[in-house]
C-alpha positions in Angstrom: 62.2 25.9 -19.5 61.1 25.9 -15.9 59.3 29.2 -16.4 57.5 27.9 -19.4 56.3 24.9 -17.4 55.2 27.0 -14.5 53.2 29.4 -16.8 51.6 26.3 -18.4 50.6 25.0 -15.0 49.0 28.4 -14.2 47.0 28.5 -17.4 45.9 25.0 -16.8 44.8 25.9 -13.2 42.9 29.0 -14.5 41.2 27.0 -17.2 40.2 24.4 -14.7 38.9 27.0 -12.2 36.9 28.7 -15.0 35.4 25.4 -16.0 34.5 24.7 -12.4 33.0 28.1 -11.9 31.0 27.8 -15.1 29.7 24.4 -14.3 29.1 24.6 -10.6 28.4 28.2 -9.6 25.6 29.1 -12.0 22.8 28.5 -9.4 24.6 30.2 -6.6 25.4 33.1 -8.8 21.8 33.5 -9.8 20.6 33.4 -6.1 23.2 35.8 -4.9 23.5 38.3 -7.8 20.4 37.9 -9.8 21.0 38.6 -13.5 24.5 39.9 -12.9 27.3 37.6 -13.8 30.2 36.7 -11.7 32.3 39.0 -13.7 29.8 41.8 -13.2 30.0 41.2 -9.5 33.7 41.8 -9.7 33.1 45.0 -11.6 30.5 46.0 -9.1 32.9 45.5 -6.2 35.3 47.9 -7.9 32.6 50.5 -8.3 30.9 50.2 -4.8 32.7 53.1 -3.3 31.6 55.3 -6.3 28.0 54.2 -5.9 28.0 54.9 -2.2 29.5 58.3 -2.8 26.7 59.3 -5.3 24.0 57.8 -3.0 25.3 59.9 -0.1 25.1 62.9 -2.4 21.5 62.3 -3.2 20.7 61.7 0.5 22.4 65.0 1.4 20.4 66.8 -1.3 17.1 65.5 0.0 18.1 66.3 3.7 19.2 69.8 2.7 15.9 70.3 0.9 14.0 69.0 3.9 15.8 71.5 6.2 15.3 74.3 3.8 11.5 73.7 3.4 11.1 72.5 7.0 9.4 69.3 5.6 9.0 66.3 7.9 7.9 64.3 4.8 11.2 65.0 3.0 13.2 64.2 6.2 11.5 60.8 6.3 12.2 60.3 2.6 15.9 61.1 3.3 15.9 58.4 5.9 14.4 55.9 3.5 16.9 56.9 0.8 19.7 56.4 3.2 18.4 52.9 4.1 18.0 52.0 0.4 21.8 52.5 0.0 22.3 49.1 1.5 19.8 47.4 -0.9 20.9 45.1 -3.8 20.3 47.8 -6.4 20.5 51.1 -4.5 20.2 53.4 -7.6 17.0 51.7 -8.7 15.5 51.7 -5.1 16.4 55.3 -4.5 15.1 56.4 -7.9 11.8 54.7 -7.2 11.5 56.4 -3.8 12.2 59.8 -5.2 9.9 59.3 -8.2 7.1 58.1 -6.0 7.5 61.1 -3.8 7.5 63.5 -6.8 4.3 61.8 -8.2 2.7 62.1 -4.8 3.5 65.8 -4.5 2.3 66.4 -8.1 -1.0 64.8 -7.2 -1.2 66.9 -4.0 -0.4 70.0 -6.0 -3.2 69.2 -8.5 -5.6 68.4 -5.7 -4.7 71.6 -4.0 -5.3 73.6 -7.1 -8.6 71.9 -7.6 -9.5 72.6 -4.0 -8.5 76.3 -4.5 -10.8 76.6 -7.5 -13.6 75.1 -5.4 -12.8 77.3 -2.5 -12.5 80.5 -4.7 -15.9 79.6 -6.3 -17.7 78.8 -3.0 -16.2 81.7 -1.1 -17.1 84.2 -3.9 -20.6 82.9 -4.3 -21.3 82.6 -0.6 -19.9 86.0 0.1 -22.0 87.5 -2.6 -25.0 85.6 -1.4 -24.4 86.8 2.2 -24.1 90.4 1.0 -27.3 90.0 -1.1 -29.3 88.6 1.8 -27.9 91.2 4.2 -28.9 94.0 1.8 -32.3 92.4 1.5 -32.6 92.3 5.3 -31.7 95.9 5.5 -34.3 96.9 2.8 -37.1 94.9 4.5 -36.1 96.3 7.9 -36.4 99.8 6.4 -39.8 99.0 5.1 -40.9 97.6 8.5 -39.5 100.7 10.3 -41.2 103.1 7.9 -44.6 101.3 8.1 -44.4 101.0 11.9 -43.4 104.7 12.3 -46.2 105.9 10.0 -48.7 103.6 11.7 -47.7 104.9 15.1 -48.1 108.5 13.8 -51.5 107.7 12.5 -52.6 106.1 15.8 -51.5 109.3 17.6 -53.5 111.4 15.1 -56.5 109.1 15.5 -56.2 109.4 19.3 -56.0 113.2 19.0 -59.0 113.3 16.7 -61.0 111.1 19.1 -60.1 113.4 21.9 -61.3 116.4 19.7 -64.5 114.6 18.9 -65.1 113.8 22.5 -64.6 117.5 23.4 -66.8 118.5 20.5 -69.6 116.2 21.6 -69.2 117.5 25.2 -69.4 121.1 24.0 -72.5 120.3 21.8 -74.2 118.6 24.7 -73.4 121.6 27.0 -74.6 124.0 24.3 -77.8 121.9 23.8 -78.4 122.0 27.6 -78.0 125.8 27.8 -80.2 126.3 24.8 -82.8 124.1 26.4 -82.6 126.0 29.7 -82.8 129.3 27.8 -85.8 128.2 25.8 -87.6 127.0 28.9 -86.9 130.3 30.6 -88.1 132.1 27.5 -91.4 130.2 27.4 -92.0 130.8 31.1 -91.1 134.5 30.9 -93.0 135.0 27.7 -96.1 133.4 29.3 -95.8 135.6 32.4 -95.3 138.7 30.4 -98.2 137.9 28.1 -100.4 137.1 31.1 -99.4 140.3 32.9 -99.9 142.4 29.8 -103.4 140.9 29.3 -104.2 141.6 33.0 -103.0 145.2 32.7 -105.0 145.7 29.6 -108.1 144.3 31.3 -107.6 146.6 34.3 -107.2 149.6 32.1 -110.4 148.7 30.2 -112.3 148.4 33.5 -111.0 151.7 34.8 -111.5 153.6 31.6 -115.1 152.3 31.3 -115.9 153.2 34.9 -114.5 156.7 34.9 -116.1 157.4 31.5 -119.6 156.4 32.9 -121.9 159.3 34.1 -124.0 157.2 36.3 -122.1 157.7 39.6 -123.7 158.1 43.0 -120.7 160.1 44.2 -118.1 162.4 42.8 -115.1 160.4 41.7 -111.5 161.5 42.3 -110.4 162.3 38.8 -106.9 163.1 39.7 -106.3 159.8 41.5 -107.8 157.9 38.6 -105.6 159.6 36.1 -102.5 158.5 38.1 -103.6 154.9 38.4 -104.5 154.7 34.7 -101.1 156.3 33.7 -99.2 153.8 35.9 -101.1 150.9 34.3 -100.3 152.2 30.9 -96.6 152.3 31.7 -96.8 148.7 33.0 -98.5 147.8 29.8 -95.8 149.4 27.7 -93.0 147.7 29.7 -94.7 144.3 29.5 -95.2 144.6 25.8 -91.6 145.8 25.2 -90.1 143.0 27.4 -92.2 140.4 25.6 -90.9 141.6 22.2 -87.3 141.7 23.4 -87.2 138.2 25.0 -88.9 136.9 21.8 -86.2 138.5 19.7 -83.5 137.2 22.0 -85.0 133.7 21.8 -85.1 133.8 18.1 -81.4 134.9 17.9 -80.3 132.3 20.5 -82.2 129.6 18.6 -80.6 130.7 15.3 -77.1 130.8 16.9 -77.6 127.4 18.3 -78.7 126.0 15.1 -75.8 127.5 13.2 -73.3 126.3 15.7 -74.9 122.9 15.8 -74.5 122.6 12.0 -70.9 123.7 12.2 -70.2 121.2 14.9 -71.9 118.5 12.8 -69.7 119.3 9.8 -66.6 119.3 12.0 -67.7 116.1 13.6 -68.4 114.3 10.3 -64.9 115.4 8.9 -63.1 114.2 12.0 -65.0 110.9 12.1 -64.1 110.3 8.4 -60.5 111.3 9.2 -60.5 108.8 12.1 -62.0 106.1 9.8 -59.4 106.7 7.0 -56.4 107.0 9.3 -57.5 103.9 11.2 -57.8 101.9 8.0 -54.4 103.1 6.8 -52.8 102.3 10.2 -54.3 98.8 10.1 -53.1 98.3 6.5 -49.6 99.4 7.5 -49.7 97.1 10.5 -50.6 94.3 8.2 -47.9 95.2 5.8 -45.3 95.4 8.6 -46.4 91.9 9.8 -46.1 90.4 6.3 -42.7 92.1 5.7 -41.5 90.9 9.1 -42.5 87.4 8.1 -40.6 87.8 4.9 -37.6 89.1 6.8 -37.7 86.1 9.1 -37.5 83.9 6.0 -34.6 85.9 4.5 -32.9 85.9 7.9 -33.1 82.1 8.0 -31.5 82.0 4.6 -28.8 84.5 5.7 -28.1 82.4 8.8 -27.7 79.3 6.6 -25.4 81.1 4.2 -23.4 82.5 7.0 -23.0 79.1 8.6 -21.9 77.6 5.3 -19.5 80.5 4.7 -18.0 80.0 8.1 -17.4 76.3 7.4 -15.9 77.1 3.9 -13.6 79.8 5.5 -12.5 77.3 8.1 -11.9 74.8 5.4 -10.4 77.0 2.8 -8.6 79.9 4.5 -5.3 78.5 5.8 -4.3 79.8 9.2 -0.6 79.3 9.0 0.1 79.0 5.3 -1.5 80.6 2.3 -2.3 78.8 -0.9 0.4 80.7 -2.7 3.0 79.9 0.0 2.0 76.3 0.0 2.2 76.1 -3.8 5.6 77.8 -3.8 6.9 75.4 -1.1 5.6 72.3 -2.9 7.0 73.5 -6.2 10.4 74.1 -4.6 10.2 70.6 -3.1 9.3 69.0 -6.4 12.1 70.9 -8.2 14.6 69.8 -5.6 13.6 66.1 -5.8 13.7 66.3 -9.7 17.2 67.7 -9.4 18.2 64.9 -7.1 16.6 62.4 -9.5 18.4 63.9 -12.4 21.7 63.5 -10.6 20.8 60.0 -9.8 19.8 59.1 -13.3 22.9 60.6 -14.8 25.1 58.8 -12.3 23.1 55.5 -13.0 23.9 55.8 -16.7 27.5 56.5 -15.9 27.8 53.6 -13.6 26.1 51.3 -16.1 28.6 52.3 -18.8 31.6 52.0 -16.4 30.4 48.6 -15.3 30.0 47.5 -18.8 33.5 48.7 -19.5 35.0 46.8 -16.5 33.0 43.7 -17.4 34.5 43.8 -20.9 38.0 44.5 -19.7 37.8 41.7 -17.1 36.5 39.2 -19.6 39.2 40.2 -22.0 41.8 39.7 -19.3 40.4 36.3 -18.4 40.2 35.2 -22.0 43.7 36.3 -22.7 44.9 34.5 -19.6 43.4 31.3 -20.8 45.0 31.5 -24.2 
């Protein structure tokens, strides 16, 4: 009887406490626990150690991943996850942090892939453009070198021809001078011979007429006269012969001079034409070389611009410490690790929610049974 009374008083106290809790703690419950009920708080307190355990597991997974990949970003995430363990809803907070980091890494991965496509395209096109312009520069340089070499050769040939023309003109002048001197000597000698011959003939005529005359007052020395006349006849013969010989020599010399002069004229005209044509060709080559040099300067400017752009692209696109493949593999590993941690977290969240629901129902049943 006393026991029954005591149990009745206990049930009455519990009912009264329940009523007071329901009537007076609604606002405080909402402020402190949000949408969770007082009974859910009781269930949560029983599961707190389990939640902490799983949160620590996720923190360790993130820290291990950070150490494995050598990532400062993941180390900082691990610190934020550890701090989130003390929040009102740690699972939701941690899940949000990890999901945000995965999304960020996925965006970086996509951006990196886009950048790689851009870099591959620009590097390929710029390298090809550089090779094209370099080949064009080499081609133009070859043209310039050939034109310059040929022009220099022509200038040397022109200089040689001009020297030959000068020598030819000097030889012709000397030949003309000698011919003039020879002709002057011939004219003088011919006149002297002709005059001497005429004198001898006149003397012979006088002597022959005298000695042939019969009107002499004395007896002439016929022997002496024959000797004088014979001597004059020899002189006449010598003068006549010499006159003929120097006339023949003059004629031959004049013919040789004329022939050689014509030959020199032909050679001179040929060499002058050669000088003219070679000079024109050399001038044309010089003009071509100048124009091609100007073209090469333009191409060189384009090549310099391409090389400068390529250098900037290489500096921007070619990683010094980490290649795109290495960076992609590392980021993929980081994302996979975070997704694994997130999967663990989501599975544990579902488990905790089911367990909390179970505890809530069991506790409510216990309270209700206690009030009966």
